[in-house]
N, C-alpha and C positions, 0 to 999 in steps of 0.2 A: 505494498500501500503505499501511496505518492501523496504529498500533502503539496497544496497549489493555494496560496493566495493572488485575492485578484484586488489589483485599486481599479476604482471605476469613477466614472468622469458621467454624470449625466449633462445632457442637448442645453442649453441656457435658456433653454423654451420652455422647457419643462421644471413645474413648480415641484421643489422639494417633498411635497406630501404625494405629487405624483409619483415622483422616483422609488418613496419610498415603498406606497402601496407594490408601485406595481413589482419594486424588488424581493416585496414578504408574500403578494397574493400570489402571483404572476410563475416569477421566475424560481423562486425556492423549491414549488410542487415540481414543479419542470428538472429541476437536477435532482430532487430524488428523485423521481421518476425515472429519470436514464442512472441509476445504479449508484449516486453517490455514499460514501460509506459514513462519512460525517459530512455537517455544514451548520457554517454560522454567518450570516450578515450585521455588517457594521454601516448605518446610514448615520450622513448628518442631517436631523432633522429639524424642528421648533422644542421637540424635548429637551435640546442640548443647547438653545439658546443663550441661555446666562454663561454658558463654557467659555462663550466668545475670545475671551480675551486670552481661553488656551490657547489657542489656536493659531499654531507659525508656518510659512507658504512659503519653501525655497523653488515649486515647481508653479508654474502659471499655467493652464488655471488648475484652482486650489482641488484638491481630489474630494470627493464628494461620500465615494462609498468603501468598501471593503469588503471582498469574501472571502471565508478562510472554508477550502473546498478536501474534501480526503477521498482519496481515488483509488482505483485499481491501478493503474497506469496513468502516468502524465505524458505518457508520448505524444506526439501531434494529434497521429490518426485518431487515436481515443478520445482524445481531449476535447475535437473539432466540435461535438455535440452541444459538450458542456462552457465552451466559449461562444457560441452561438447563440445559445439561451438567453446569455448575459448580455450581450449585442441587442437582442431584442428591446432593451430596457434604458441603457446604457450606450451615451453616445462614442463614447474607448473606452475599451478595458487595457490592464496591463498586468500579464499574467507573469508568477514566479515561482518557480519551485524550492521549497526551504524542506529544512528540518528544527524539527520545535523541540522547547521543552516546557514545562511551567514549573518554575520558581514557585509562584501562590496559586494552589487550587481553588478556585472556590467552591468553600462548605460554607459559606456564611451566609450568601444569598444565591443559591439556585432557582432556577427560573424553569417552568414548564415550557416545553418544545413550543417555540414561535409567540413567546412571551417577550416583554421586554424584558431586558434582566434590568433590574435595582439599580440605583446609580445613572452612570454612564461612561464610556467607556472612550480613553485616549488611545489612537493607535500612532505610534510613530516610526517612520520611514526615516535609517537610520545610513548612512556613504559612510563606508572605510575613510579615514582621513590618510592624505601619502604618506604621512609622517611616521606612521607606523605600516610595518607589512601585517599578512595575516594573521600570522600565529601571535604576535605583538601586540594586534589588536583584538583578540578575543581573551587572551591572559588578562590583559589590561580589561577589558569590560565584565569577564568575571570575578578579578580579583579585587577592582577598587569601584566599581558600579551599582553591582546586585546587591550586597550586602546594602548601601546604602537606601537604593531603591526601594526595598523591601521597610528597611528601619523609618526612613524619615518622609513616608508617605502613608497615608491611610488606603491601600490600595488593599481592596479583597481579594483580588484575581492580576496575575501577573504571568503572561504569556511571552515565550522572548522564541522569534523565527529566525535562522540564519540562513539566510538568499544561497542555494546552490547556484540556482542561474536562472537568468529572464528565459519565457518559454513563447513568448508572443517579439511582435517585431516592432523597434523601437521603442521599447519598452524602456523608462527612465531608471538610471540604474542606482538601486539601491544593495547594500550588503546584508543588513537586518529592517525587524520590523516587527518591534513590540508594541504589544497592547497591554492595559495594564486597565480595571475597575476602581472607580472609585465612589463612594457616597455622594449623593445629590448637591449636599452641603458644599462639597469640594469645586463645584464650579465658580464659586466665585468668593469664597473664604479661603482663602489660606490659610487661617490656623485650622480646620479639618484637612484642607490636602496635605497640608506636610506635619499632620498627626501630633498635633500640640495639645491636647487638650484643653483647648482656649487664653494657652499662654502664649503672647504673641513673640514675647525673647524664643522663646525656642523652637517656635514654626519659623523665627527669622535665621536659627540656629541650623536647623536643619534643612532650609532651602540652602542656607550657604553650603552646606557637608556635601546636600545633593547635586548641586551645580557645576560646587569644584571639581568632584571625583567624573561628574558627565563629562566633562570638559576637556578630559585627560582619553576619551575613547571618541568620541564626535566635536565636528565645530557645528557650532548651533546656526553657524548660516546656512547650513545643507541640509537642514531639518522638516522634514516636513510634520507637523504635528495634528492628527484629523481629529476633530472631538465627533461622536458618536453614541448614538442609540445602538444599544448589543443584544441580539436576536440568535438565541441558539435552535437551532431546528430540528438538528440532531447529532447526538453525543458520540460521533467513531468510537468511545469506549464503551457504550453501551446498547 
């Protein structure tokens, strides 16, 4: 089994809520019928408007949605029906073959299949900086950033995906795709975001630690941070 992550862009003439409904109500059943082993859809919609201040975008236009798809094979000919289903709603897609790990599993706020997950999800598309070779980059990420990412944020889910290779023509370059889920209060309150128990001094210290360590493994001007609602339609492990 292989995992594919798609970045999606909607047609600017399409309303965000129409795009979200199309993915959830039309595309998701189609992908499952095609044999998806697992399926999760993330989409930027009105439910996460409060988190607009968290969005960063090095890529234009801004990414509007993300699909996590587990399939028997990501070979082009086998993946083609899944690509076509997504192109039926999305203006543009970019697909990546990834390896995944879950440093934090969502045991606090599990959702029913197809229902919106509690809080919100931020999906971060990362480019490896040229100052680090691939081995140094992974070591720095795992040694310097994974711990603070868990300890200094109020995340109840953390998934890390390393990009093995792009699968579609002209896909923007990314080397990793990370997803974190946080409670709704964290959309616009850094005391909740940085897990400070309401202590603003602790929040600032957690923020400093997190950002200083993040800068060791990525350049902020190369990041894309997409704030989304998460919908898990089929868990690949269940």
